[in-house]
Steps between C-alpha positions, in 0.01 A plus 500: 500500500636839408547781752231699321237222538598435858450875565144505353409180691625662821306814433186295422521313830582829693197683362277205552603487859459877541147482355400249770640734775292787351187276495565399868516874572171551325344212705620674820415858421257489203662798327441511125861587418624176647288269281570707202871493561477121554333464169768708322787311662328177398466620144876599500600158618324367193689743282833395647430137463402553140812693436701204638321262270534710185873574567569131567323408179739729306288805443691833514491740786309758302201258492463515874497878523129541427173319584419497124832325425437249779149425391590448134820296571313283749238429241770408250687287756166316581463400135854366483554340843249226612604550868412857497172426316404221736537737802290759338744780585349741245148482645635514859731799433195686340272409792743625764556817292126570486398407848798618701657784301198658314200420719647503851794733484373750255134487534458408866266225402533184695360233724765426767444128473570502127817710552631247748415224247683683226807554707516125563471455129804723464698262711390202281589704176847548638525126596391405148763732335765341716382147404513594126850633547600191697560678826262274694 
């Protein structure tokens, strides 16, 4: 594993853990900013894991600099790589982007139980990326 891929995996895990810390703060204090921060950190964890996957699969760094680049390249990779297709990463990436990033963080639209569920799906997404890369 390259240093760059290791960095992105580390970042994905770090942000996933931070999202759960924010969610626990929300459970304790019920402040809107905590759950919205949890959602955004969860989304960032997915972004970082996707960066690791794309870089490991030989895509250039320029691809991972935009959400558009990630989305298009992930779609392309899913067509070429049966392991990526089997895990449904394209759909899962889009779902986390929509529910965590757009709806919860930007629009403030959420059900706490569903955000917690989405944050657990973030962990599974990272796990699956690691499995595809042979890290688990």
